[in-house]
Wavefront OBJ file of the C-alpha trace (Angstrom):
o trace
v 0.000 0.000 0.000
v 2.842 2.381 0.842
v 4.443 1.557 -2.488
v 1.211 2.475 -4.337
v 0.986 5.764 -2.445
v 4.615 6.550 -3.230
v 4.163 5.713 -6.916
v 1.065 7.905 -7.090
v 2.828 10.847 -5.457
v 5.821 10.440 -7.759
v 3.526 10.305 -10.787
v 1.605 13.393 -9.716
v 4.788 15.371 -9.190
v 6.738 14.152 -12.224
v 6.230 14.285 -15.943
v 3.991 11.216 -16.096
v 1.230 11.927 -18.585
v -1.971 13.127 -16.982
v -3.910 10.665 -19.134
v -2.051 7.725 -17.565
v -2.857 8.971 -14.067
v -6.506 9.547 -15.005
v -6.744 6.112 -16.621
v -5.318 4.472 -13.499
v -7.875 6.287 -11.360
v -10.780 5.315 -13.623
v -9.694 1.660 -13.765
v -9.342 1.612 -9.970
v -12.865 2.995 -9.613
v -14.300 0.421 -12.023
v -12.544 -2.451 -10.275
v -13.674 -1.207 -6.869
v -17.327 -1.123 -7.900
v -17.348 -4.680 -9.272
v -17.257 -7.280 -6.493
v -14.063 -9.341 -6.631
v -13.962 -13.093 -6.907
v -15.589 -13.603 -10.281
v -14.322 -13.929 -13.835
v -15.526 -10.449 -14.853
v -13.387 -8.814 -12.156
v -10.371 -10.956 -12.987
v -10.667 -10.209 -16.712
v -11.024 -6.462 -16.065
v -8.013 -6.548 -13.752
v -5.859 -8.383 -16.296
v -6.977 -6.158 -19.194
v -6.172 -3.032 -17.192
v -2.536 -4.117 -16.934
v -2.211 -4.449 -20.701
v -3.224 -0.815 -21.164
v -1.128 2.255 -20.551
v -2.073 3.619 -17.155
v -0.427 4.416 -13.852
v -0.611 1.211 -11.820
v 0.187 2.880 -8.505
v -2.779 5.190 -8.952
v -4.934 2.262 -10.037
v -4.088 0.160 -6.980
v -4.403 3.090 -4.572
v -7.787 4.084 -6.019
v -8.934 0.459 -5.955
v -7.970 0.118 -2.288
v -9.570 3.402 -1.225
v -12.827 2.866 -3.106
v -13.091 -0.763 -1.936
v -13.344 0.672 1.588
v -16.367 2.833 0.743
v -18.054 0.614 -1.877
v -20.104 -1.269 0.756
v -21.898 2.016 1.416
v -23.094 1.928 -2.210
v -24.238 -1.689 -1.978
v -27.964 -1.019 -2.004
v -27.961 1.366 -5.003
v -25.655 -0.984 -6.951
v -27.902 -3.930 -6.113
v -30.993 -2.002 -7.238
v -29.281 -0.956 -10.490
v -28.234 -4.554 -11.170
v -31.772 -5.775 -10.519
v -33.177 -3.214 -12.964
v -30.732 -4.266 -15.671
v -31.173 -8.000 -15.146
v -34.978 -7.699 -15.126
v -35.293 -5.346 -18.102
v -37.766 -6.997 -20.513
v -35.701 -6.341 -23.679
v -32.624 -8.004 -22.127
v -34.292 -11.030 -20.497
v -33.856 -13.339 -23.481
v -30.187 -12.399 -23.940
v -29.485 -12.990 -20.255
v -31.263 -16.353 -20.433
v -29.010 -17.436 -23.305
v -25.912 -16.192 -21.459
v -26.983 -17.956 -18.279
v -27.065 -21.307 -20.083
v -23.497 -21.032 -21.387
v -20.829 -23.260 -19.786
v -18.653 -20.545 -18.164
v -21.521 -18.526 -16.693
v -21.094 -19.745 -13.099
v -17.600 -18.237 -13.102
v -18.682 -14.949 -14.670
v -21.543 -14.339 -12.216
v -23.099 -11.645 -14.408
v -26.499 -12.744 -13.058
v -25.576 -11.443 -9.588
v -27.281 -8.077 -9.057
v -24.265 -6.583 -7.274
v -21.893 -7.671 -10.045
v -24.160 -6.324 -12.790
v -24.893 -3.082 -10.909
v -21.223 -2.505 -10.093
v -20.171 -3.223 -13.665
v -22.807 -0.902 -15.112
v -22.021 1.897 -12.648
v -18.285 1.478 -13.190
v -18.623 1.602 -16.960
v -20.851 4.675 -16.786
v -18.519 6.458 -14.326
v -15.291 5.543 -16.155
v -15.325 8.413 -18.661
v -16.399 11.172 -16.211
v -13.792 9.992 -13.683
v -11.117 9.943 -16.390
v -12.009 13.449 -17.595
v -12.222 14.872 -14.065
v -8.832 13.528 -12.982
v -7.238 14.494 -16.302
v -8.386 18.071 -15.656
v -7.360 17.978 -11.982
v -3.760 16.803 -12.504
v -2.503 20.030 -14.203
v -4.341 22.114 -11.606
v -2.607 20.152 -8.854
v 0.800 20.390 -10.534
v 0.569 24.098 -11.298
v -1.202 25.461 -8.223
v -1.358 23.063 -5.301
v 2.008 21.258 -5.441
v 4.128 24.439 -5.234
v 2.081 25.648 -2.278
v 2.475 22.328 -0.483
v 6.240 22.088 -1.049
v 6.687 25.686 0.057
v 4.763 25.283 3.321
v 6.467 25.099 6.700
v 4.563 21.925 7.605
v 5.904 20.131 4.513
v 9.477 21.230 5.224
v 9.179 20.046 8.825
v 7.679 16.736 7.670
v 10.557 16.143 5.236
v 13.083 16.695 8.028
v 11.661 13.861 10.152
v 14.277 11.065 10.383
v 11.970 8.302 9.165
v 10.687 10.359 6.242
v 14.128 11.531 5.148
v 15.429 7.940 5.281
v 12.453 6.753 3.236
v 12.999 9.507 0.655
v 16.679 8.591 0.317
v 15.799 4.909 -0.090
v 13.186 5.655 -2.744
v 15.579 7.971 -4.541
v 18.371 5.409 -4.605
v 15.927 2.711 -5.742
v 14.759 4.969 -8.569
v 18.379 5.693 -9.554
v 19.141 1.959 -9.509
v 16.084 1.173 -11.618
v 17.106 3.850 -14.116
v 20.623 2.408 -14.341
v 19.317 -1.109 -14.966
v 17.120 -0.026 -17.876
l 1 2 3 4 5 6 7 8 9 10 11 12 13 14 15 16 17 18 19 20 21 22 23 24 25 26 27 28 29 30 31 32 33 34 35 36 37 38 39 40 41 42 43 44 45 46 47 48 49 50 51 52 53 54 55 56 57 58 59 60 61 62 63 64 65 66 67 68 69 70 71 72 73 74 75 76 77 78 79 80 81 82 83 84 85 86 87 88 89 90 91 92 93 94 95 96 97 98 99 100 101 102 103 104 105 106 107 108 109 110 111 112 113 114 115 116 117 118 119 120 121 122 123 124 125 126 127 128 129 130 131 132 133 134 135 136 137 138 139 140 141 142 143 144 145 146 147 148 149 150 151 152 153 154 155 156 157 158 159 160 161 162 163 164 165 166 167 168 169 170 171 172 173 174 175 176 177 178
């Protein structure tokens, strides 16, 4: 978890493309809304690692939203029920249900279907919002944070300064290996 936080902070404060950070955030949100332990979640997780996004941001967002997703359980369940019981889709879902791999996919679960639908609908707005927020953070908020007395005092703490040196040397080592 600390590694994901560190990677996210490094990405926000470096020249990592804002689209990669936004994509990582959106993928993390989608994965957090879909309950884990089924083939849909596993496939989404694997596909997300074949695409160009910031994995630290993805894992951090996934972890943070997984903590609050149970609060959205009832609305996601209701959305999944509406989708699964929509008259135009009933026949298609019946055909899908009778396929051999369906027990592993669990699309017929109202929470899985509601989380998938909500995640897919929220993916683009989350991507666009974070893509717009990254330059604002880099240009306005980051300089104010690094210039504050609290930040300077925090950096001087022995544990933090040791951690920064270790991360810096690890980054230098990784750059030398490539």
